[in-house]
All heavy atoms as a GROMACS GRO file, in nm:
protein
  599
    1MET      N    1   1.134  -1.130   8.785
    1MET     CA    2   1.155  -1.222   8.671
    1MET      C    3   1.031  -1.230   8.588
    1MET      O    4   0.917  -1.199   8.630
    1MET     CB    5   1.180  -1.356   8.731
    1MET     CG    6   1.330  -1.358   8.786
    1MET     SD    7   1.443  -1.399   8.650
    1MET     CE    8   1.560  -1.495   8.739
    2ALA      N    9   1.039  -1.286   8.473
    2ALA     CA   10   0.927  -1.295   8.381
    2ALA      C   11   0.847  -1.426   8.386
    2ALA      O   12   0.787  -1.465   8.294
    2ALA     CB   13   0.983  -1.275   8.242
    3GLY      N   14   0.863  -1.496   8.487
    3GLY     CA   15   0.789  -1.620   8.509
    3GLY      C   16   0.874  -1.732   8.571
    3GLY      O   17   0.993  -1.709   8.601
    4PRO      N   18   0.817  -1.844   8.592
    4PRO     CA   19   0.881  -1.948   8.660
    4PRO      C   20   0.993  -2.012   8.572
    4PRO      O   21   0.980  -2.009   8.441
    4PRO     CB   22   0.782  -2.046   8.692
    4PRO     CG   23   0.670  -2.024   8.592
    4PRO     CD   24   0.670  -1.872   8.559
    5ARG      N   25   1.091  -2.061   8.626
    5ARG     CA   26   1.200  -2.128   8.539
    5ARG      C   27   1.170  -2.268   8.524
    5ARG      O   28   1.160  -2.350   8.620
    5ARG     CB   29   1.334  -2.115   8.621
    5ARG     CG   30   1.384  -1.977   8.623
    5ARG     CD   31   1.519  -1.975   8.688
    5ARG     NE   32   1.585  -1.852   8.644
    5ARG     CZ   33   1.704  -1.854   8.601
    5ARG    NH1   34   1.782  -1.958   8.590
    5ARG    NH2   35   1.765  -1.740   8.548
    6ILE      N   36   1.141  -2.306   8.399
    6ILE     CA   37   1.110  -2.440   8.360
    6ILE      C   38   1.214  -2.496   8.270
    6ILE      O   39   1.245  -2.432   8.165
    6ILE     CB   40   0.970  -2.441   8.297
    6ILE    CG1   41   0.871  -2.387   8.389
    6ILE    CG2   42   0.930  -2.588   8.237
    6ILE    CD1   43   0.731  -2.367   8.310
    7PRO      N   44   1.277  -2.601   8.301
    7PRO     CA   45   1.376  -2.660   8.218
    7PRO      C   46   1.317  -2.698   8.085
    7PRO      O   47   1.209  -2.749   8.079
    7PRO     CB   48   1.434  -2.786   8.283
    7PRO     CG   49   1.328  -2.818   8.387
    7PRO     CD   50   1.253  -2.686   8.423
    8THR      N   51   1.388  -2.668   7.975
    8THR     CA   52   1.340  -2.716   7.838
    8THR      C   53   1.416  -2.841   7.792
    8THR      O   54   1.517  -2.872   7.843
    8THR     CB   55   1.358  -2.592   7.742
    8THR    OG1   56   1.502  -2.571   7.738
    8THR    CG2   57   1.284  -2.472   7.783
    9ASP      N   58   1.368  -2.894   7.692
    9ASP     CA   59   1.430  -3.016   7.629
    9ASP      C   60   1.504  -2.978   7.509
    9ASP      O   61   1.517  -3.048   7.412
    9ASP     CB   62   1.328  -3.122   7.597
    9ASP     CG   63   1.255  -3.179   7.718
    9ASP    OD1   64   1.314  -3.183   7.824
    9ASP    OD2   65   1.142  -3.223   7.705
   10VAL      N   66   1.562  -2.863   7.502
   10VAL     CA   67   1.634  -2.819   7.388
   10VAL      C   68   1.786  -2.872   7.399
   10VAL      O   69   1.849  -2.840   7.500
   10VAL     CB   70   1.644  -2.659   7.382
   10VAL    CG1   71   1.737  -2.615   7.265
   10VAL    CG2   72   1.502  -2.600   7.368
   11LYS      N   73   1.818  -2.941   7.285
   11LYS     CA   74   1.953  -2.989   7.292
   11LYS      C   75   2.051  -2.907   7.199
   11LYS      O   76   2.000  -2.877   7.074
   11LYS     CB   77   1.950  -3.136   7.236
   11LYS     CG   78   2.085  -3.205   7.238
   11LYS     CD   79   2.064  -3.352   7.188
   11LYS     CE   80   2.205  -3.414   7.192
   11LYS     NZ   81   2.205  -3.546   7.136
   12GLN      N   82   2.159  -2.866   7.241
   12GLN     CA   83   2.240  -2.782   7.157
   12GLN      C   84   2.312  -2.866   7.047
   12GLN      O   85   2.343  -2.985   7.070
   12GLN     CB   86   2.357  -2.712   7.244
   12GLN     CG   87   2.304  -2.622   7.338
   12GLN     CD   88   2.404  -2.560   7.426
   12GLN    OE1   89   2.514  -2.615   7.422
   12GLN    NE2   90   2.383  -2.457   7.498
   13ASN      N   91   2.320  -2.798   6.930
   13ASN     CA   92   2.384  -2.858   6.820
   13ASN      C   93   2.540  -2.822   6.832
   13ASN      O   94   2.569  -2.706   6.825
   13ASN     CB   95   2.331  -2.806   6.684
   13ASN     CG   96   2.384  -2.870   6.569
   13ASN    OD1   97   2.488  -2.934   6.567
   13ASN    ND2   98   2.299  -2.886   6.466
   14ALA      N   99   2.624  -2.922   6.835
   14ALA     CA  100   2.763  -2.907   6.866
   14ALA      C  101   2.827  -2.834   6.748
   14ALA      O  102   2.914  -2.738   6.763
   14ALA     CB  103   2.835  -3.030   6.871
   15PHE      N  104   2.793  -2.849   6.614
   15PHE     CA  105   2.845  -2.794   6.496
   15PHE      C  106   2.809  -2.638   6.504
   15PHE      O  107   2.890  -2.548   6.479
   15PHE     CB  108   2.792  -2.852   6.375
   15PHE     CG  109   2.830  -2.772   6.252
   15PHE    CD1  110   2.962  -2.780   6.210
   15PHE    CD2  111   2.743  -2.693   6.185
   15PHE    CE1  112   3.002  -2.720   6.093
   15PHE    CE2  113   2.783  -2.620   6.076
   15PHE     CZ  114   2.908  -2.633   6.028
   16ILE      N  115   2.689  -2.606   6.536
   16ILE     CA  116   2.644  -2.468   6.538
   16ILE      C  117   2.715  -2.392   6.652
   16ILE      O  118   2.756  -2.286   6.628
   16ILE     CB  119   2.497  -2.456   6.552
   16ILE    CG1  120   2.431  -2.510   6.424
   16ILE    CG2  121   2.446  -2.308   6.588
   16ILE    CD1  122   2.273  -2.514   6.434
   17GLU      N  123   2.732  -2.461   6.768
   17GLU     CA  124   2.808  -2.393   6.872
   17GLU      C  125   2.953  -2.362   6.835
   17GLU      O  126   3.014  -2.260   6.863
   17GLU     CB  127   2.798  -2.480   6.996
   17GLU     CG  128   2.647  -2.486   7.051
   17GLU     CD  129   2.601  -2.348   7.110
   17GLU    OE1  130   2.668  -2.272   7.157
   17GLU    OE2  131   2.480  -2.325   7.081
   18ALA      N  132   3.019  -2.469   6.769
   18ALA     CA  133   3.151  -2.452   6.733
   18ALA      C  134   3.171  -2.344   6.631
   18ALA      O  135   3.259  -2.262   6.634
   18ALA     CB  136   3.207  -2.584   6.689
   19ASN      N  137   3.076  -2.341   6.538
   19ASN     CA  138   3.097  -2.226   6.435
   19ASN      C  139   3.067  -2.105   6.499
   19ASN      O  140   3.133  -1.991   6.452
   19ASN     CB  141   2.978  -2.263   6.332
   19ASN     CG  142   2.989  -2.175   6.204
   19ASN    OD1  143   3.103  -2.130   6.178
   19ASN    ND2  144   2.882  -2.158   6.138
   20GLY      N  145   2.973  -2.082   6.588
   20GLY     CA  146   2.948  -1.959   6.643
   20GLY      C  147   3.069  -1.918   6.734
   20GLY      O  148   3.104  -1.794   6.724
   21TYR      N  149   3.140  -1.997   6.789
   21TYR     CA  150   3.255  -1.966   6.867
   21TYR      C  151   3.369  -1.931   6.768
   21TYR      O  152   3.439  -1.823   6.793
   21TYR     CB  153   3.308  -2.081   6.958
   21TYR     CG  154   3.442  -2.060   7.023
   21TYR    CD1  155   3.444  -1.976   7.138
   21TYR    CD2  156   3.559  -2.104   6.972
   21TYR    CE1  157   3.563  -1.952   7.195
   21TYR    CE2  158   3.670  -2.082   7.035
   21TYR     CZ  159   3.686  -2.000   7.147
   21TYR     OH  160   3.801  -1.975   7.206
   22ALA      N  161   3.395  -1.996   6.657
   22ALA     CA  162   3.489  -1.954   6.560
   22ALA      C  163   3.468  -1.819   6.497
   22ALA      O  164   3.558  -1.749   6.475
   22ALA     CB  165   3.499  -2.068   6.463
   23ARG      N  166   3.337  -1.785   6.486
   23ARG     CA  167   3.313  -1.658   6.421
   23ARG      C  168   3.342  -1.539   6.525
   23ARG      O  169   3.374  -1.427   6.498
   23ARG     CB  170   3.166  -1.648   6.385
   23ARG     CG  171   3.138  -1.729   6.261
   23ARG     CD  172   2.994  -1.717   6.214
   23ARG     NE  173   2.970  -1.578   6.186
   23ARG     CZ  174   2.853  -1.539   6.126
   23ARG    NH1  175   2.764  -1.625   6.104
   23ARG    NH2  176   2.846  -1.406   6.102
   24GLU      N  177   3.325  -1.572   6.662
   24GLU     CA  178   3.351  -1.480   6.762
   24GLU      C  179   3.502  -1.446   6.782
   24GLU      O  180   3.529  -1.339   6.815
   24GLU     CB  181   3.285  -1.525   6.889
   24GLU     CG  182   3.130  -1.508   6.885
   24GLU     CD  183   3.080  -1.566   7.025
   24GLU    OE1  184   3.153  -1.587   7.120
   24GLU    OE2  185   2.959  -1.581   7.031
   25VAL      N  186   3.582  -1.537   6.752
   25VAL     CA  187   3.728  -1.530   6.772
   25VAL      C  188   3.808  -1.527   6.647
   25VAL      O  189   3.924  -1.562   6.648
   25VAL     CB  190   3.782  -1.644   6.879
   25VAL    CG1  191   3.715  -1.627   7.012
   25VAL    CG2  192   3.760  -1.771   6.821
   26VAL      N  193   3.747  -1.481   6.534
   26VAL     CA  194   3.813  -1.493   6.410
   26VAL      C  195   3.945  -1.398   6.413
   26VAL      O  196   4.047  -1.441   6.352
   26VAL     CB  197   3.721  -1.446   6.293
   26VAL    CG1  198   3.692  -1.304   6.301
   26VAL    CG2  199   3.780  -1.486   6.158
   27GLU      N  200   3.944  -1.297   6.490
   27GLU     CA  201   4.060  -1.203   6.487
   27GLU      C  202   4.179  -1.271   6.563
   27GLU      O  203   4.298  -1.228   6.545
   27GLU     CB  204   4.036  -1.071   6.551
   27GLU     CG  205   3.995  -1.075   6.695
   27GLU     CD  206   3.856  -1.099   6.729
   27GLU    OE1  207   3.776  -1.125   6.641
   27GLU    OE2  208   3.815  -1.113   6.855
   28LYS      N  209   4.149  -1.371   6.638
   28LYS     CA  210   4.250  -1.447   6.708
   28LYS      C  211   4.309  -1.562   6.638
   28LYS      O  212   4.431  -1.608   6.658
   28LYS     CB  213   4.211  -1.494   6.842
   28LYS     CG  214   4.178  -1.380   6.949
   28LYS     CD  215   4.118  -1.428   7.067
   28LYS     CE  216   4.077  -1.311   7.162
   28LYS     NZ  217   4.015  -1.362   7.285
   29THR      N  218   4.229  -1.617   6.544
   29THR     CA  219   4.266  -1.745   6.473
   29THR      C  220   4.310  -1.712   6.324
   29THR      O  221   4.357  -1.803   6.257
   29THR     CB  222   4.154  -1.838   6.464
   29THR    OG1  223   4.032  -1.773   6.412
   29THR    CG2  224   4.112  -1.881   6.608
   30PHE      N  225   4.288  -1.594   6.271
   30PHE     CA  226   4.323  -1.554   6.137
   30PHE      C  227   4.476  -1.556   6.121
   30PHE      O  228   4.552  -1.503   6.197
   30PHE     CB  229   4.279  -1.419   6.100
   30PHE     CG  230   4.311  -1.381   5.957
   30PHE    CD1  231   4.246  -1.430   5.851
   30PHE    CD2  232   4.411  -1.284   5.941
   30PHE    CE1  233   4.278  -1.393   5.727
   30PHE    CE2  234   4.433  -1.252   5.814
   30PHE     CZ  235   4.376  -1.293   5.700
   31ARG      N  236   4.520  -1.622   6.008
   31ARG     CA  237   4.663  -1.626   5.972
   31ARG      C  238   4.682  -1.566   5.834
   31ARG      O  239   4.605  -1.603   5.739
   31ARG     CB  240   4.708  -1.757   5.965
   31ARG     CG  241   4.714  -1.830   6.097
   31ARG     CD  242   4.822  -1.784   6.201
   31ARG     NE  243   4.825  -1.855   6.322
   31ARG     CZ  244   4.792  -1.797   6.446
   31ARG    NH1  245   4.765  -1.678   6.443
   31ARG    NH2  246   4.793  -1.870   6.553
   32LEU      N  247   4.768  -1.471   5.816
   32LEU     CA  248   4.794  -1.414   5.688
   32LEU      C  249   4.877  -1.515   5.611
   32LEU      O  250   4.990  -1.534   5.638
   32LEU     CB  251   4.873  -1.281   5.698
   32LEU     CG  252   4.877  -1.188   5.574
   32LEU    CD1  253   4.739  -1.151   5.522
   32LEU    CD2  254   4.959  -1.061   5.613
   33SER      N  255   4.832  -1.554   5.491
   33SER     CA  256   4.899  -1.649   5.414
   33SER      C  257   4.880  -1.599   5.268
   33SER      O  258   4.804  -1.515   5.234
   33SER     CB  259   4.832  -1.783   5.428
   33SER     OG  260   4.705  -1.797   5.382
   34PRO      N  261   4.965  -1.665   5.172
   34PRO     CA  262   4.942  -1.625   5.032
   34PRO      C  263   4.794  -1.653   4.985
   34PRO      O  264   4.745  -1.576   4.900
   34PRO     CB  265   5.040  -1.725   4.967
   34PRO     CG  266   5.141  -1.742   5.068
   34PRO     CD  267   5.074  -1.747   5.202
   35LYS      N  268   4.732  -1.752   5.035
   35LYS     CA  269   4.600  -1.782   4.996
   35LYS      C  270   4.504  -1.672   5.037
   35LYS      O  271   4.421  -1.635   4.965
   35LYS     CB  272   4.555  -1.919   5.056
   35LYS     CG  273   4.411  -1.958   5.011
   35LYS     CD  274   4.379  -2.089   5.080
   35LYS     CE  275   4.230  -2.120   5.049
   35LYS     NZ  276   4.185  -2.248   5.116
   36SER      N  277   4.518  -1.629   5.162
   36SER     CA  278   4.423  -1.524   5.215
   36SER      C  279   4.453  -1.385   5.139
   36SER      O  280   4.371  -1.312   5.111
   36SER     CB  281   4.439  -1.511   5.365
   36SER     OG  282   4.559  -1.466   5.393
   37ILE      N  283   4.584  -1.361   5.107
   37ILE     CA  284   4.616  -1.241   5.035
   37ILE      C  285   4.550  -1.257   4.886
   37ILE      O  286   4.497  -1.144   4.839
   37ILE     CB  287   4.771  -1.227   5.021
   37ILE    CG1  288   4.821  -1.193   5.158
   37ILE    CG2  289   4.802  -1.112   4.926
   37ILE    CD1  290   4.978  -1.187   5.170
   38GLY      N  291   4.565  -1.371   4.824
   38GLY     CA  292   4.497  -1.387   4.696
   38GLY      C  293   4.347  -1.364   4.697
   38GLY      O  294   4.289  -1.294   4.603
   39ILE      N  295   4.290  -1.416   4.795
   39ILE     CA  296   4.135  -1.398   4.805
   39ILE      C  297   4.106  -1.263   4.834
   39ILE      O  298   4.012  -1.195   4.768
   39ILE     CB  299   4.086  -1.485   4.920
   39ILE    CG1  300   4.094  -1.641   4.876
   39ILE    CG2  301   3.943  -1.459   4.953
   39ILE    CD1  302   4.063  -1.738   4.994
   40ALA      N  303   4.173  -1.189   4.909
   40ALA     CA  304   4.148  -1.044   4.938
   40ALA      C  305   4.174  -0.972   4.806
   40ALA      O  306   4.102  -0.864   4.788
   40ALA     CB  307   4.237  -0.996   5.051
   41ALA      N  308   4.278  -1.011   4.739
   41ALA     CA  309   4.301  -0.936   4.610
   41ALA      C  310   4.186  -0.963   4.508
   41ALA      O  311   4.143  -0.860   4.429
   41ALA     CB  312   4.434  -0.983   4.553
   42ILE      N  313   4.136  -1.071   4.500
   42ILE     CA  314   4.047  -1.103   4.398
   42ILE      C  315   3.908  -1.029   4.443
   42ILE      O  316   3.851  -0.959   4.356
   42ILE     CB  317   4.016  -1.261   4.399
   42ILE    CG1  318   4.128  -1.328   4.321
   42ILE    CG2  319   3.892  -1.288   4.324
   42ILE    CD1  320   4.119  -1.474   4.334
   43PHE      N  321   3.862  -1.049   4.560
   43PHE     CA  322   3.734  -0.985   4.599
   43PHE      C  323   3.744  -0.832   4.642
   43PHE      O  324   3.641  -0.773   4.646
   43PHE     CB  325   3.672  -1.074   4.716
   43PHE     CG  326   3.621  -1.205   4.664
   43PHE    CD1  327   3.693  -1.316   4.701
   43PHE    CD2  328   3.514  -1.218   4.588
   43PHE    CE1  329   3.649  -1.441   4.654
   43PHE    CE2  330   3.461  -1.335   4.537
   43PHE     CZ  331   3.536  -1.448   4.572
   44GLY      N  332   3.861  -0.792   4.664
   44GLY     CA  333   3.884  -0.653   4.716
   44GLY      C  334   3.918  -0.561   4.600
   44GLY      O  335   3.895  -0.445   4.607
   45VAL      N  336   3.985  -0.617   4.490
   45VAL     CA  337   4.037  -0.534   4.384
   45VAL      C  338   3.986  -0.574   4.255
   45VAL      O  339   3.918  -0.496   4.174
   45VAL     CB  340   4.186  -0.541   4.371
   45VAL    CG1  341   4.237  -0.456   4.263
   45VAL    CG2  342   4.245  -0.488   4.510
   46ALA      N  343   3.998  -0.692   4.219
   46ALA     CA  344   3.963  -0.752   4.079
   46ALA      C  345   3.807  -0.741   4.054
   46ALA      O  346   3.756  -0.699   3.954
   46ALA     CB  347   4.014  -0.892   4.060
   47VAL      N  348   3.726  -0.796   4.144
   47VAL     CA  349   3.580  -0.802   4.130
   47VAL      C  350   3.528  -0.657   4.110
   47VAL      O  351   3.446  -0.629   4.025
   47VAL     CB  352   3.517  -0.881   4.240
   47VAL    CG1  353   3.359  -0.863   4.226
   47VAL    CG2  354   3.551  -1.029   4.223
   48PRO      N  355   3.558  -0.559   4.207
   48PRO     CA  356   3.506  -0.428   4.189
   48PRO      C  357   3.556  -0.360   4.056
   48PRO      O  358   3.484  -0.284   4.002
   48PRO     CB  359   3.556  -0.347   4.316
   48PRO     CG  360   3.578  -0.454   4.414
   48PRO     CD  361   3.617  -0.574   4.338
   49PHE      N  362   3.676  -0.394   4.023
   49PHE     CA  363   3.733  -0.332   3.894
   49PHE      C  364   3.656  -0.390   3.772
   49PHE      O  365   3.619  -0.311   3.686
   49PHE     CB  366   3.877  -0.367   3.880
   49PHE     CG  367   3.937  -0.317   3.747
   49PHE    CD1  368   3.964  -0.180   3.742
   49PHE    CD2  369   3.964  -0.405   3.648
   49PHE    CE1  370   4.016  -0.143   3.615
   49PHE    CE2  371   4.016  -0.370   3.521
   49PHE     CZ  372   4.037  -0.230   3.503
   50LEU      N  373   3.624  -0.517   3.778
   50LEU     CA  374   3.548  -0.573   3.667
   50LEU      C  375   3.403  -0.526   3.661
   50LEU      O  376   3.346  -0.501   3.558
   50LEU     CB  377   3.558  -0.722   3.666
   50LEU     CG  378   3.698  -0.786   3.643
   50LEU    CD1  379   3.692  -0.939   3.664
   50LEU    CD2  380   3.742  -0.762   3.502
   51ILE      N  381   3.347  -0.510   3.776
   51ILE     CA  382   3.207  -0.443   3.782
   51ILE      C  383   3.206  -0.306   3.726
   51ILE      O  384   3.123  -0.269   3.641
   51ILE     CB  385   3.157  -0.456   3.924
   51ILE    CG1  386   3.120  -0.600   3.967
   51ILE    CG2  387   3.038  -0.366   3.939
   51ILE    CD1  388   3.090  -0.616   4.103
   52TYR      N  389   3.313  -0.217   3.768
   52TYR     CA  390   3.322  -0.080   3.721
   52TYR      C  391   3.335  -0.077   3.571
   52TYR      O  392   3.274   0.001   3.497
   52TYR     CB  393   3.441  -0.021   3.786
   52TYR     CG  394   3.466   0.116   3.731
   52TYR    CD1  395   3.390   0.221   3.751
   52TYR    CD2  396   3.579   0.140   3.644
   52TYR    CE1  397   3.414   0.346   3.706
   52TYR    CE2  398   3.605   0.261   3.596
   52TYR     CZ  399   3.532   0.366   3.620
   52TYR     OH  400   3.563   0.496   3.568
   53LYS      N  401   3.423  -0.164   3.518
   53LYS     CA  402   3.453  -0.166   3.371
   53LYS      C  403   3.322  -0.209   3.289
   53LYS      O  404   3.299  -0.156   3.188
   53LYS     CB  405   3.568  -0.261   3.343
   53LYS     CG  406   3.698  -0.202   3.371
   53LYS     CD  407   3.710  -0.067   3.292
   53LYS     CE  408   3.852  -0.036   3.263
   53LYS     NZ  409   3.853   0.096   3.188
   54GLY      N  410   3.245  -0.303   3.351
   54GLY     CA  411   3.124  -0.342   3.281
   54GLY      C  412   3.026  -0.233   3.277
   54GLY      O  413   2.955  -0.208   3.185
   55ILE      N  414   3.011  -0.155   3.386
   55ILE     CA  415   2.919  -0.039   3.397
   55ILE      C  416   2.968   0.067   3.287
   55ILE      O  417   2.877   0.121   3.222
   55ILE     CB  418   2.916   0.020   3.531
   55ILE    CG1  419   2.836  -0.094   3.628
   55ILE    CG2  420   2.835   0.144   3.541
   55ILE    CD1  421   2.854  -0.057   3.773
   56VAL      N  422   3.092   0.093   3.285
   56VAL     CA  423   3.141   0.194   3.196
   56VAL      C  424   3.112   0.148   3.054
   56VAL      O  425   3.074   0.236   2.961
   56VAL     CB  426   3.294   0.227   3.218
   56VAL    CG1  427   3.351   0.302   3.106
   56VAL    CG2  428   3.304   0.289   3.355
   57MET      N  429   3.129   0.023   3.026
   57MET     CA  430   3.095  -0.028   2.889
   57MET      C  431   2.954  -0.008   2.855
   57MET      O  432   2.923   0.026   2.732
   57MET     CB  433   3.140  -0.170   2.880
   57MET     CG  434   3.297  -0.195   2.854
   57MET     SD  435   3.357  -0.367   2.855
   57MET     CE  436   3.232  -0.447   2.764
   58GLU      N  437   2.878  -0.031   2.954
   58GLU     CA  438   2.732  -0.020   2.921
   58GLU      C  439   2.702   0.128   2.892
   58GLU      O  440   2.612   0.161   2.810
   58GLU     CB  441   2.645  -0.067   3.040
   58GLU     CG  442   2.632  -0.219   3.050
   58GLU     CD  443   2.540  -0.271   3.153
   58GLU    OE1  444   2.444  -0.192   3.181
   58GLU    OE2  445   2.560  -0.369   3.200
   59PHE      N  446   2.748   0.222   2.966
   59PHE     CA  447   2.737   0.359   2.939
   59PHE      C  448   2.782   0.411   2.808
   59PHE      O  449   2.721   0.470   2.734
   59PHE     CB  450   2.813   0.451   3.050
   59PHE     CG  451   2.733   0.478   3.169
   59PHE    CD1  452   2.785   0.442   3.300
   59PHE    CD2  453   2.602   0.517   3.174
   59PHE    CE1  454   2.726   0.457   3.412
   59PHE    CE2  455   2.530   0.529   3.294
   59PHE     CZ  456   2.592   0.505   3.408
   60HIS      N  457   2.898   0.348   2.762
   60HIS     CA  458   2.950   0.376   2.623
   60HIS      C  459   2.868   0.317   2.521
   60HIS      O  460   2.839   0.376   2.423
   60HIS     CB  461   3.098   0.325   2.606
   60HIS     CG  462   3.195   0.399   2.689
   60HIS    ND1  463   3.205   0.536   2.706
   60HIS    CD2  464   3.326   0.349   2.747
   60HIS    CE1  465   3.304   0.576   2.778
   60HIS    NE2  466   3.374   0.464   2.806
   61ALA      N  467   2.808   0.201   2.546
   61ALA     CA  468   2.722   0.150   2.442
   61ALA      C  469   2.585   0.236   2.434
   61ALA      O  470   2.531   0.249   2.325
   61ALA     CB  471   2.675   0.007   2.490
   62ALA      N  472   2.533   0.279   2.546
   62ALA     CA  473   2.416   0.358   2.540
   62ALA      C  474   2.452   0.496   2.479
   62ALA      O  475   2.362   0.543   2.403
   62ALA     CB  476   2.359   0.383   2.677
   63ASP      N  477   2.564   0.553   2.501
   63ASP     CA  478   2.603   0.674   2.426
   63ASP      C  479   2.618   0.653   2.280
   63ASP      O  480   2.572   0.741   2.207
   63ASP     CB  481   2.725   0.730   2.488
   63ASP     CG  482   2.715   0.792   2.632
   63ASP    OD1  483   2.601   0.831   2.658
   63ASP    OD2  484   2.818   0.802   2.698
   64ALA      N  485   2.671   0.544   2.241
   64ALA     CA  486   2.687   0.517   2.093
   64ALA      C  487   2.549   0.497   2.039
   64ALA      O  488   2.528   0.537   1.924
   64ALA     CB  489   2.772   0.391   2.073
   65PHE      N  490   2.465   0.426   2.105
   65PHE     CA  491   2.326   0.402   2.052
   65PHE      C  492   2.248   0.539   2.033
   65PHE      O  493   2.169   0.545   1.938
   65PHE     CB  494   2.259   0.302   2.143
   65PHE     CG  495   2.115   0.268   2.099
   65PHE    CD1  496   2.095   0.193   1.984
   65PHE    CD2  497   2.002   0.321   2.155
   65PHE    CE1  498   1.963   0.152   1.945
   65PHE    CE2  499   1.877   0.295   2.118
   65PHE     CZ  500   1.862   0.207   2.010
   66ALA      N  501   2.271   0.624   2.124
   66ALA     CA  502   2.189   0.752   2.129
   66ALA      C  503   2.269   0.850   2.032
   66ALA      O  504   2.209   0.961   2.011
   66ALA     CB  505   2.174   0.811   2.266
   67GLY      N  506   2.384   0.828   1.984
   67GLY     CA  507   2.461   0.914   1.899
   67GLY      C  508   2.531   1.031   1.972
   67GLY      O  509   2.554   1.137   1.918
   68ARG      N  510   2.550   1.003   2.101
   68ARG     CA  511   2.622   1.112   2.188
   68ARG      C  512   2.772   1.081   2.190
   68ARG      O  513   2.809   0.965   2.180
   68ARG     CB  514   2.574   1.106   2.321
   68ARG     CG  515   2.428   1.147   2.335
   68ARG     CD  516   2.382   1.148   2.493
   68ARG     NE  517   2.388   1.023   2.547
   68ARG     CZ  518   2.290   0.954   2.594
   68ARG    NH1  519   2.166   1.014   2.593
   68ARG    NH2  520   2.304   0.837   2.639
   69PRO      N  521   2.853   1.181   2.217
   69PRO     CA  522   3.001   1.144   2.227
   69PRO      C  523   3.011   1.069   2.369
   69PRO      O  524   2.943   1.079   2.459
   69PRO     CB  525   3.067   1.272   2.243
   69PRO     CG  526   2.956   1.371   2.275
   69PRO     CD  527   2.828   1.310   2.225
   70LYS      N  528   3.130   0.988   2.374
   70LYS     CA  529   3.155   0.912   2.486
   70LYS      C  530   3.193   1.010   2.605
   70LYS      O  531   3.259   1.096   2.585
   70LYS     CB  532   3.264   0.808   2.466
   70LYS     CG  533   3.222   0.694   2.384
   70LYS     CD  534   3.343   0.593   2.368
   70LYS     CE  535   3.304   0.484   2.280
   70LYS     NZ  536   3.424   0.379   2.276
   71LYS      N  537   3.142   0.963   2.724
   71LYS     CA  538   3.186   1.044   2.831
   71LYS      C  539   3.311   0.986   2.895
   71LYS      O  540   3.344   0.867   2.872
   71LYS     CB  541   3.068   1.024   2.949
   71LYS     CG  542   2.945   1.075   2.915
   71LYS     CD  543   2.841   1.060   3.026
   71LYS     CE  544   2.704   1.114   2.978
   71LYS     NZ  545   2.598   1.013   3.005
   72ARG      N  546   3.385   1.075   2.970
   72ARG     CA  547   3.512   1.038   3.025
   72ARG      C  548   3.483   0.996   3.164
   72ARG      O  549   3.432   1.072   3.239
   72ARG     CB  550   3.616   1.150   3.014
   72ARG     CG  551   3.657   1.159   2.869
   72ARG     CD  552   3.774   1.257   2.845
   72ARG     NE  553   3.893   1.210   2.918
   72ARG     CZ  554   3.985   1.284   2.973
   72ARG    NH1  555   3.990   1.409   2.959
   72ARG    NH2  556   4.085   1.217   3.040
   73PHE      N  557   3.527   0.884   3.212
   73PHE     CA  558   3.518   0.841   3.347
   73PHE      C  559   3.648   0.831   3.415
   73PHE      O  560   3.740   0.836   3.347
   73PHE     CB  561   3.439   0.700   3.347
   73PHE     CG  562   3.295   0.712   3.295
   73PHE    CD1  563   3.257   0.668   3.171
   73PHE    CD2  564   3.194   0.748   3.390
   73PHE    CE1  565   3.133   0.679   3.125
   73PHE    CE2  566   3.069   0.755   3.349
   73PHE     CZ  567   3.028   0.725   3.214
   74PHE      N  568   3.633   0.797   3.540
   74PHE     CA  569   3.766   0.785   3.620
   74PHE      C  570   3.849   0.674   3.572
   74PHE      O  571   3.807   0.560   3.542
   74PHE     CB  572   3.719   0.745   3.762
   74PHE     CG  573   3.830   0.734   3.858
   74PHE    CD1  574   3.910   0.839   3.899
   74PHE    CD2  575   3.868   0.610   3.901
   74PHE    CE1  576   4.020   0.821   3.983
   74PHE    CE2  577   3.981   0.595   3.981
   74PHE     CZ  578   4.051   0.695   4.022
   75GLY      N  579   3.974   0.710   3.549
   75GLY     CA  580   4.072   0.608   3.503
   75GLY      C  581   4.080   0.602   3.351
   75GLY      O  582   4.159   0.520   3.295
   76GLU      N  583   4.009   0.672   3.281
   76GLU     CA  584   4.019   0.671   3.130
   76GLU      C  585   4.104   0.793   3.080
   76GLU      O  586   4.099   0.904   3.122
   76GLU     CB  587   3.881   0.684   3.067
   76GLU     CG  588   3.793   0.559   3.092
   76GLU     CD  589   3.656   0.554   3.030
   76GLU    OE1  590   3.634   0.659   2.966
   76GLU    OE2  591   3.587   0.466   3.046
   77LEU      N  592   4.184   0.762   2.976
   77LEU     CA  593   4.264   0.862   2.916
   77LEU      C  594   4.192   0.949   2.814
   77LEU      O  595   4.111   0.905   2.744
   77LEU     CB  596   4.386   0.811   2.860
   77LEU     CG  597   4.482   0.746   2.966
   77LEU    CD1  598   4.592   0.681   2.906
   77LEU    CD2  599   4.526   0.846   3.069
   0.00000   0.00000   0.00000
């Protein structure tokens, strides 16, 4: 052992312990509901799509500023 066992005066925080337990068993407590589907749709589809479109718009603006033809990116006709 790495030394003598000395009791400490550390008091556990009940909120932190409960939160840690809930994070460990999230796969057992998760329920699929319309709210969770909506959140997944927003952060899994809409946010990445909007970020992509913003980046493409910046590329098009840089091409127009430099006098180059617009590049074709994924999803553009």
